mmCIF file of the N, C-alpha and C atoms, coordinates in Angstrom:
data_MODEL
# 
_entry.id   MODEL 
# 
loop_
_atom_site.group_PDB 
_atom_site.id 
_atom_site.type_symbol 
_atom_site.label_atom_id 
_atom_site.label_alt_id 
_atom_site.label_comp_id 
_atom_site.label_asym_id 
_atom_site.label_entity_id 
_atom_site.label_seq_id 
_atom_site.pdbx_PDB_ins_code 
_atom_site.Cartn_x 
_atom_site.Cartn_y 
_atom_site.Cartn_z 
_atom_site.occupancy 
_atom_site.B_iso_or_equiv 
_atom_site.pdbx_formal_charge 
_atom_site.auth_seq_id 
_atom_site.auth_comp_id 
_atom_site.auth_asym_id 
_atom_site.auth_atom_id 
_atom_site.pdbx_PDB_model_num 
ATOM 1   N N  . MET A 1 1  ? 7.529  -19.079 -1.781 1.00 0.00 ? 1  MET A N  1 
ATOM 2   C CA . MET A 1 1  ? 7.667  -17.695 -2.168 1.00 0.00 ? 1  MET A CA 1 
ATOM 3   C C  . MET A 1 1  ? 9.123  -17.444 -2.544 1.00 0.00 ? 1  MET A C  1 
ATOM 4   N N  . ASP A 1 2  ? 9.312  -16.649 -3.540 1.00 0.00 ? 2  ASP A N  1 
ATOM 5   C CA . ASP A 1 2  ? 10.651 -16.311 -4.026 1.00 0.00 ? 2  ASP A CA 1 
ATOM 6   C C  . ASP A 1 2  ? 11.165 -15.087 -3.256 1.00 0.00 ? 2  ASP A C  1 
ATOM 7   N N  . TYR A 1 3  ? 11.730 -15.336 -2.076 1.00 0.00 ? 3  TYR A N  1 
ATOM 8   C CA . TYR A 1 3  ? 12.187 -14.250 -1.212 1.00 0.00 ? 3  TYR A CA 1 
ATOM 9   C C  . TYR A 1 3  ? 13.285 -13.391 -1.834 1.00 0.00 ? 3  TYR A C  1 
ATOM 10  N N  . PRO A 1 4  ? 14.272 -13.981 -2.515 1.00 0.00 ? 4  PRO A N  1 
ATOM 11  C CA . PRO A 1 4  ? 15.289 -13.129 -3.141 1.00 0.00 ? 4  PRO A CA 1 
ATOM 12  C C  . PRO A 1 4  ? 14.705 -12.167 -4.179 1.00 0.00 ? 4  PRO A C  1 
ATOM 13  N N  . ALA A 1 5  ? 13.715 -12.614 -4.939 1.00 0.00 ? 5  ALA A N  1 
ATOM 14  C CA . ALA A 1 5  ? 13.088 -11.743 -5.933 1.00 0.00 ? 5  ALA A CA 1 
ATOM 15  C C  . ALA A 1 5  ? 12.301 -10.623 -5.246 1.00 0.00 ? 5  ALA A C  1 
ATOM 16  N N  . LEU A 1 6  ? 11.599 -10.949 -4.181 1.00 0.00 ? 6  LEU A N  1 
ATOM 17  C CA . LEU A 1 6  ? 10.858 -9.935  -3.430 1.00 0.00 ? 6  LEU A CA 1 
ATOM 18  C C  . LEU A 1 6  ? 11.814 -8.903  -2.835 1.00 0.00 ? 6  LEU A C  1 
ATOM 19  N N  . LEU A 1 7  ? 12.894 -9.359  -2.259 1.00 0.00 ? 7  LEU A N  1 
ATOM 20  C CA . LEU A 1 7  ? 13.889 -8.451  -1.690 1.00 0.00 ? 7  LEU A CA 1 
ATOM 21  C C  . LEU A 1 7  ? 14.484 -7.551  -2.770 1.00 0.00 ? 7  LEU A C  1 
ATOM 22  N N  . ALA A 1 8  ? 14.749 -8.108  -3.946 1.00 0.00 ? 8  ALA A N  1 
ATOM 23  C CA . ALA A 1 8  ? 15.299 -7.312  -5.050 1.00 0.00 ? 8  ALA A CA 1 
ATOM 24  C C  . ALA A 1 8  ? 14.319 -6.225  -5.491 1.00 0.00 ? 8  ALA A C  1 
ATOM 25  N N  . ILE A 1 9  ? 13.037 -6.557  -5.559 1.00 0.00 ? 9  ILE A N  1 
ATOM 26  C CA . ILE A 1 9  ? 12.013 -5.571  -5.939 1.00 0.00 ? 9  ILE A CA 1 
ATOM 27  C C  . ILE A 1 9  ? 11.961 -4.449  -4.902 1.00 0.00 ? 9  ILE A C  1 
ATOM 28  N N  . LEU A 1 10 ? 11.965 -4.810  -3.633 1.00 0.00 ? 10 LEU A N  1 
ATOM 29  C CA . LEU A 1 10 ? 11.899 -3.800  -2.571 1.00 0.00 ? 10 LEU A CA 1 
ATOM 30  C C  . LEU A 1 10 ? 13.141 -2.905  -2.574 1.00 0.00 ? 10 LEU A C  1 
ATOM 31  N N  . GLN A 1 11 ? 14.287 -3.485  -2.827 1.00 0.00 ? 11 GLN A N  1 
ATOM 32  C CA . GLN A 1 11 ? 15.519 -2.685  -2.877 1.00 0.00 ? 11 GLN A CA 1 
ATOM 33  C C  . GLN A 1 11 ? 15.507 -1.725  -4.064 1.00 0.00 ? 11 GLN A C  1 
ATOM 34  N N  . GLN A 1 12 ? 14.922 -2.134  -5.183 1.00 0.00 ? 12 GLN A N  1 
ATOM 35  C CA . GLN A 1 12 ? 14.838 -1.263  -6.355 1.00 0.00 ? 12 GLN A CA 1 
ATOM 36  C C  . GLN A 1 12 ? 13.949 -0.052  -6.089 1.00 0.00 ? 12 GLN A C  1 
ATOM 37  N N  . HIS A 1 13 ? 12.918 -0.229  -5.272 1.00 0.00 ? 13 HIS A N  1 
ATOM 38  C CA . HIS A 1 13 ? 11.964 0.843   -5.011 1.00 0.00 ? 13 HIS A CA 1 
ATOM 39  C C  . HIS A 1 13 ? 12.244 1.569   -3.694 1.00 0.00 ? 13 HIS A C  1 
ATOM 40  N N  . ALA A 1 14 ? 13.374 1.284   -3.068 1.00 0.00 ? 14 ALA A N  1 
ATOM 41  C CA . ALA A 1 14 ? 13.715 1.888   -1.782 1.00 0.00 ? 14 ALA A CA 1 
ATOM 42  C C  . ALA A 1 14 ? 13.871 3.400   -1.914 1.00 0.00 ? 14 ALA A C  1 
ATOM 43  N N  . ASN A 1 15 ? 13.475 4.097   -0.872 1.00 0.00 ? 15 ASN A N  1 
ATOM 44  C CA . ASN A 1 15 ? 13.610 5.547   -0.806 1.00 0.00 ? 15 ASN A CA 1 
ATOM 45  C C  . ASN A 1 15 ? 14.349 5.873   0.496  1.00 0.00 ? 15 ASN A C  1 
ATOM 46  N N  . PRO A 1 16 ? 15.677 6.028   0.437  1.00 0.00 ? 16 PRO A N  1 
ATOM 47  C CA . PRO A 1 16 ? 16.464 6.244   1.653  1.00 0.00 ? 16 PRO A CA 1 
ATOM 48  C C  . PRO A 1 16 ? 16.054 7.496   2.432  1.00 0.00 ? 16 PRO A C  1 
ATOM 49  N N  . GLU A 1 17 ? 15.550 8.511   1.737  1.00 0.00 ? 17 GLU A N  1 
ATOM 50  C CA . GLU A 1 17 ? 15.137 9.734   2.434  1.00 0.00 ? 17 GLU A CA 1 
ATOM 51  C C  . GLU A 1 17 ? 13.921 9.477   3.325  1.00 0.00 ? 17 GLU A C  1 
ATOM 52  N N  . ARG A 1 18 ? 13.004 8.650   2.868  1.00 0.00 ? 18 ARG A N  1 
ATOM 53  C CA . ARG A 1 18 ? 11.832 8.316   3.681  1.00 0.00 ? 18 ARG A CA 1 
ATOM 54  C C  . ARG A 1 18 ? 12.163 7.281   4.739  1.00 0.00 ? 18 ARG A C  1 
ATOM 55  N N  . ALA A 1 19 ? 13.210 6.492   4.514  1.00 0.00 ? 19 ALA A N  1 
ATOM 56  C CA . ALA A 1 19 ? 13.574 5.443   5.463  1.00 0.00 ? 19 ALA A CA 1 
ATOM 57  C C  . ALA A 1 19 ? 14.083 6.027   6.782  1.00 0.00 ? 19 ALA A C  1 
ATOM 58  N N  . VAL A 1 20 ? 14.752 7.160   6.731  1.00 0.00 ? 20 VAL A N  1 
ATOM 59  C CA . VAL A 1 20 ? 15.339 7.752   7.944  1.00 0.00 ? 20 VAL A CA 1 
ATOM 60  C C  . VAL A 1 20 ? 14.272 8.049   8.999  1.00 0.00 ? 20 VAL A C  1 
ATOM 61  N N  . PRO A 1 21 ? 13.199 8.783   8.668  1.00 0.00 ? 21 PRO A N  1 
ATOM 62  C CA . PRO A 1 21 ? 12.191 9.018   9.715  1.00 0.00 ? 21 PRO A CA 1 
ATOM 63  C C  . PRO A 1 21 ? 11.441 7.755   10.143 1.00 0.00 ? 21 PRO A C  1 
ATOM 64  N N  . MET A 1 22 ? 11.290 6.797   9.233  1.00 0.00 ? 22 MET A N  1 
ATOM 65  C CA . MET A 1 22 ? 10.636 5.543   9.599  1.00 0.00 ? 22 MET A CA 1 
ATOM 66  C C  . MET A 1 22 ? 11.465 4.799   10.636 1.00 0.00 ? 22 MET A C  1 
ATOM 67  N N  . GLN A 1 23 ? 12.777 4.766   10.434 1.00 0.00 ? 23 GLN A N  1 
ATOM 68  C CA . GLN A 1 23 ? 13.662 4.097   11.385 1.00 0.00 ? 23 GLN A CA 1 
ATOM 69  C C  . GLN A 1 23 ? 13.696 4.844   12.708 1.00 0.00 ? 23 GLN A C  1 
ATOM 70  N N  . ALA A 1 24 ? 13.685 6.172   12.655 1.00 0.00 ? 24 ALA A N  1 
ATOM 71  C CA . ALA A 1 24 ? 13.703 6.967   13.885 1.00 0.00 ? 24 ALA A CA 1 
ATOM 72  C C  . ALA A 1 24 ? 12.427 6.728   14.687 1.00 0.00 ? 24 ALA A C  1 
ATOM 73  N N  . TYR A 1 25 ? 11.291 6.614   14.012 1.00 0.00 ? 25 TYR A N  1 
ATOM 74  C CA . TYR A 1 25 ? 10.021 6.364   14.693 1.00 0.00 ? 25 TYR A CA 1 
ATOM 75  C C  . TYR A 1 25 ? 10.073 5.057   15.478 1.00 0.00 ? 25 TYR A C  1 
ATOM 76  N N  . MET A 1 26 ? 10.758 4.061   14.935 1.00 0.00 ? 26 MET A N  1 
ATOM 77  C CA . MET A 1 26 ? 10.882 2.767   15.599 1.00 0.00 ? 26 MET A CA 1 
ATOM 78  C C  . MET A 1 26 ? 12.164 2.679   16.430 1.00 0.00 ? 26 MET A C  1 
ATOM 79  N N  . LYS A 1 27 ? 12.731 3.836   16.756 1.00 0.00 ? 27 LYS A N  1 
ATOM 80  C CA . LYS A 1 27 ? 13.928 3.951   17.601 1.00 0.00 ? 27 LYS A CA 1 
ATOM 81  C C  . LYS A 1 27 ? 15.103 3.150   17.053 1.00 0.00 ? 27 LYS A C  1 
ATOM 82  N N  . HIS A 1 28 ? 15.209 3.092   15.734 1.00 0.00 ? 28 HIS A N  1 
ATOM 83  C CA . HIS A 1 28 ? 16.323 2.460   15.020 1.00 0.00 ? 28 HIS A CA 1 
ATOM 84  C C  . HIS A 1 28 ? 16.483 0.971   15.356 1.00 0.00 ? 28 HIS A C  1 
ATOM 85  N N  . ARG A 1 29 ? 15.382 0.322   15.689 1.00 0.00 ? 29 ARG A N  1 
ATOM 86  C CA . ARG A 1 29 ? 15.432 -1.118  15.973 1.00 0.00 ? 29 ARG A CA 1 
ATOM 87  C C  . ARG A 1 29 ? 15.298 -1.956  14.707 1.00 0.00 ? 29 ARG A C  1 
ATOM 88  N N  . PHE A 1 30 ? 14.761 -1.344  13.640 1.00 0.00 ? 30 PHE A N  1 
ATOM 89  C CA . PHE A 1 30 ? 14.525 -2.069  12.397 1.00 0.00 ? 30 PHE A CA 1 
ATOM 90  C C  . PHE A 1 30 ? 15.037 -1.253  11.221 1.00 0.00 ? 30 PHE A C  1 
ATOM 91  N N  . VAL A 1 31 ? 15.377 -1.942  10.157 1.00 0.00 ? 31 VAL A N  1 
ATOM 92  C CA . VAL A 1 31 ? 15.807 -1.284  8.925  1.00 0.00 ? 31 VAL A CA 1 
ATOM 93  C C  . VAL A 1 31 ? 14.585 -1.186  8.011  1.00 0.00 ? 31 VAL A C  1 
ATOM 94  N N  . TYR A 1 32 ? 14.394 -0.013  7.419  1.00 0.00 ? 32 TYR A N  1 
ATOM 95  C CA . TYR A 1 32 ? 13.258 0.216   6.530  1.00 0.00 ? 32 TYR A CA 1 
ATOM 96  C C  . TYR A 1 32 ? 13.750 0.563   5.133  1.00 0.00 ? 32 TYR A C  1 
ATOM 97  N N  . PHE A 1 33 ? 12.934 0.264   4.145  1.00 0.00 ? 33 PHE A N  1 
ATOM 98  C CA . PHE A 1 33 ? 13.235 0.622   2.767  1.00 0.00 ? 33 PHE A CA 1 
ATOM 99  C C  . PHE A 1 33 ? 12.712 2.007   2.420  1.00 0.00 ? 33 PHE A C  1 
ATOM 100 N N  . GLY A 1 34 ? 11.846 2.548   3.246  1.00 0.00 ? 34 GLY A N  1 
ATOM 101 C CA . GLY A 1 34 ? 11.268 3.855   2.957  1.00 0.00 ? 34 GLY A CA 1 
ATOM 102 C C  . GLY A 1 34 ? 10.145 3.787   1.940  1.00 0.00 ? 34 GLY A C  1 
ATOM 103 N N  . ILE A 1 35 ? 9.468  2.659   1.899  1.00 0.00 ? 35 ILE A N  1 
ATOM 104 C CA . ILE A 1 35 ? 8.356  2.464   0.966  1.00 0.00 ? 35 ILE A CA 1 
ATOM 105 C C  . ILE A 1 35 ? 7.060  2.607   1.759  1.00 0.00 ? 35 ILE A C  1 
ATOM 106 N N  . GLY A 1 36 ? 6.172  3.464   1.282  1.00 0.00 ? 36 GLY A N  1 
ATOM 107 C CA . GLY A 1 36 ? 4.888  3.669   1.944  1.00 0.00 ? 36 GLY A CA 1 
ATOM 108 C C  . GLY A 1 36 ? 3.977  2.462   1.803  1.00 0.00 ? 36 GLY A C  1 
ATOM 109 N N  . LYS A 1 37 ? 2.985  2.382   2.672  1.00 0.00 ? 37 LYS A N  1 
ATOM 110 C CA . LYS A 1 37 ? 2.081  1.235   2.708  1.00 0.00 ? 37 LYS A CA 1 
ATOM 111 C C  . LYS A 1 37 ? 1.369  0.956   1.386  1.00 0.00 ? 37 LYS A C  1 
ATOM 112 N N  . PRO A 1 38 ? 0.795  1.952   0.707  1.00 0.00 ? 38 PRO A N  1 
ATOM 113 C CA . PRO A 1 38 ? 0.109  1.622   -0.552 1.00 0.00 ? 38 PRO A CA 1 
ATOM 114 C C  . PRO A 1 38 ? 1.047  1.021   -1.603 1.00 0.00 ? 38 PRO A C  1 
ATOM 115 N N  . GLU A 1 39 ? 2.229  1.604   -1.730 1.00 0.00 ? 39 GLU A N  1 
ATOM 116 C CA . GLU A 1 39 ? 3.186  1.086   -2.717 1.00 0.00 ? 39 GLU A CA 1 
ATOM 117 C C  . GLU A 1 39 ? 3.725  -0.272  -2.283 1.00 0.00 ? 39 GLU A C  1 
ATOM 118 N N  . LEU A 1 40 ? 3.972  -0.451  -0.991 1.00 0.00 ? 40 LEU A N  1 
ATOM 119 C CA . LEU A 1 40 ? 4.466  -1.728  -0.483 1.00 0.00 ? 40 LEU A CA 1 
ATOM 120 C C  . LEU A 1 40 ? 3.454  -2.836  -0.756 1.00 0.00 ? 40 LEU A C  1 
ATOM 121 N N  . ALA A 1 41 ? 2.187  -2.551  -0.523 1.00 0.00 ? 41 ALA A N  1 
ATOM 122 C CA . ALA A 1 41 ? 1.139  -3.543  -0.791 1.00 0.00 ? 41 ALA A CA 1 
ATOM 123 C C  . ALA A 1 41 ? 1.087  -3.887  -2.278 1.00 0.00 ? 41 ALA A C  1 
ATOM 124 N N  . ARG A 1 42 ? 1.214  -2.878  -3.130 1.00 0.00 ? 42 ARG A N  1 
ATOM 125 C CA . ARG A 1 42 ? 1.181  -3.112  -4.579 1.00 0.00 ? 42 ARG A CA 1 
ATOM 126 C C  . ARG A 1 42 ? 2.364  -3.974  -5.016 1.00 0.00 ? 42 ARG A C  1 
ATOM 127 N N  . LEU A 1 43 ? 3.548  -3.730  -4.446 1.00 0.00 ? 43 LEU A N  1 
ATOM 128 C CA . LEU A 1 43 ? 4.737  -4.485  -4.830 1.00 0.00 ? 43 LEU A CA 1 
ATOM 129 C C  . LEU A 1 43 ? 4.692  -5.930  -4.321 1.00 0.00 ? 43 LEU A C  1 
ATOM 130 N N  . CYS A 1 44 ? 4.128  -6.133  -3.140 1.00 0.00 ? 44 CYS A N  1 
ATOM 131 C CA . CYS A 1 44 ? 4.116  -7.467  -2.526 1.00 0.00 ? 44 CYS A CA 1 
ATOM 132 C C  . CYS A 1 44 ? 2.956  -8.341  -2.991 1.00 0.00 ? 44 CYS A C  1 
ATOM 133 N N  . ARG A 1 45 ? 1.896  -7.722  -3.502 1.00 0.00 ? 45 ARG A N  1 
ATOM 134 C CA . ARG A 1 45 ? 0.681  -8.458  -3.856 1.00 0.00 ? 45 ARG A CA 1 
ATOM 135 C C  . ARG A 1 45 ? 0.940  -9.689  -4.723 1.00 0.00 ? 45 ARG A C  1 
ATOM 136 N N  . PRO A 1 46 ? 1.713  -9.591  -5.821 1.00 0.00 ? 46 PRO A N  1 
ATOM 137 C CA . PRO A 1 46 ? 1.905  -10.801 -6.646 1.00 0.00 ? 46 PRO A CA 1 
ATOM 138 C C  . PRO A 1 46 ? 2.618  -11.929 -5.899 1.00 0.00 ? 46 PRO A C  1 
ATOM 139 N N  . PHE A 1 47 ? 3.539  -11.581 -5.019 1.00 0.00 ? 47 PHE A N  1 
ATOM 140 C CA . PHE A 1 47 ? 4.273  -12.605 -4.276 1.00 0.00 ? 47 PHE A CA 1 
ATOM 141 C C  . PHE A 1 47 ? 3.364  -13.288 -3.250 1.00 0.00 ? 47 PHE A C  1 
ATOM 142 N N  . PHE A 1 48 ? 2.567  -12.496 -2.550 1.00 0.00 ? 48 PHE A N  1 
ATOM 143 C CA . PHE A 1 48 ? 1.686  -13.065 -1.530 1.00 0.00 ? 48 PHE A CA 1 
ATOM 144 C C  . PHE A 1 48 ? 0.538  -13.827 -2.177 1.00 0.00 ? 48 PHE A C  1 
ATOM 145 N N  . LYS A 1 49 ? 0.100  -13.384 -3.333 1.00 0.00 ? 49 LYS A N  1 
ATOM 146 C CA . LYS A 1 49 ? -0.986 -14.078 -4.022 1.00 0.00 ? 49 LYS A CA 1 
ATOM 147 C C  . LYS A 1 49 ? -0.540 -15.488 -4.406 1.00 0.00 ? 49 LYS A C  1 
ATOM 148 N N  . ASP A 1 50 ? 0.683  -15.605 -4.926 1.00 0.00 ? 50 ASP A N  1 
ATOM 149 C CA . ASP A 1 50 ? 1.223  -16.923 -5.278 1.00 0.00 ? 50 ASP A CA 1 
ATOM 150 C C  . ASP A 1 50 ? 1.482  -17.772 -4.034 1.00 0.00 ? 50 ASP A C  1 
ATOM 151 N N  . ALA A 1 51 ? 1.944  -17.133 -2.960 1.00 0.00 ? 51 ALA A N  1 
ATOM 152 C CA . ALA A 1 51 ? 2.244  -17.859 -1.733 1.00 0.00 ? 51 ALA A CA 1 
ATOM 153 C C  . ALA A 1 51 ? 0.977  -18.423 -1.098 1.00 0.00 ? 51 ALA A C  1 
ATOM 154 N N  . ALA A 1 52 ? -0.144 -17.736 -1.264 1.00 0.00 ? 52 ALA A N  1 
ATOM 155 C CA . ALA A 1 52 ? -1.403 -18.210 -0.686 1.00 0.00 ? 52 ALA A CA 1 
ATOM 156 C C  . ALA A 1 52 ? -1.848 -19.524 -1.306 1.00 0.00 ? 52 ALA A C  1 
ATOM 157 N N  . LYS A 1 53 ? -1.405 -19.780 -2.512 1.00 0.00 ? 53 LYS A N  1 
ATOM 158 C CA . LYS A 1 53 ? -1.779 -21.016 -3.214 1.00 0.00 ? 53 LYS A CA 1 
ATOM 159 C C  . LYS A 1 53 ? -0.912 -22.194 -2.809 1.00 0.00 ? 53 LYS A C  1 
ATOM 160 N N  . GLN A 1 54 ? 0.204  -21.956 -2.124 1.00 0.00 ? 54 GLN A N  1 
ATOM 161 C CA . GLN A 1 54 ? 1.135  -23.004 -1.738 1.00 0.00 ? 54 GLN A CA 1 
ATOM 162 C C  . GLN A 1 54 ? 0.621  -23.727 -0.482 1.00 0.00 ? 54 GLN A C  1 
ATOM 163 N N  . PRO A 1 55 ? 0.872  -25.016 -0.382 1.00 0.00 ? 55 PRO A N  1 
ATOM 164 C CA . PRO A 1 55 ? 0.473  -25.741 0.830  1.00 0.00 ? 55 PRO A CA 1 
ATOM 165 C C  . PRO A 1 55 ? 1.320  -25.309 2.024  1.00 0.00 ? 55 PRO A C  1 
ATOM 166 N N  . VAL A 1 56 ? 0.737  -25.372 3.195  1.00 0.00 ? 56 VAL A N  1 
ATOM 167 C CA . VAL A 1 56 ? 1.431  -24.996 4.423  1.00 0.00 ? 56 VAL A CA 1 
ATOM 168 C C  . VAL A 1 56 ? 2.098  -26.241 4.998  1.00 0.00 ? 56 VAL A C  1 
ATOM 169 N N  . ASP A 1 57 ? 3.348  -26.086 5.378  1.00 0.00 ? 57 ASP A N  1 
ATOM 170 C CA . ASP A 1 57 ? 4.091  -27.230 5.971  1.00 0.00 ? 57 ASP A CA 1 
ATOM 171 C C  . ASP A 1 57 ? 3.683  -27.455 7.416  1.00 0.00 ? 57 ASP A C  1 
# 
C-alpha cells in the first residue's frame, strides 16, 4: 500500500473544525483529520482494494 499517497489524500481533505470535537471525544489521545466515516471510506477504498490483492507476509 502506498501510505504516503494515502496520507497526502487524507491531509488534503482534512477539516480542522471537525477534528477538534473528534479529538475531544477521545480525550485528545489521538490526532484526527476531521473526516467523517462515509467520506473516509470513499477516500480509502482504492488503497484498501489494491492492498487486498497483495500477498500477506
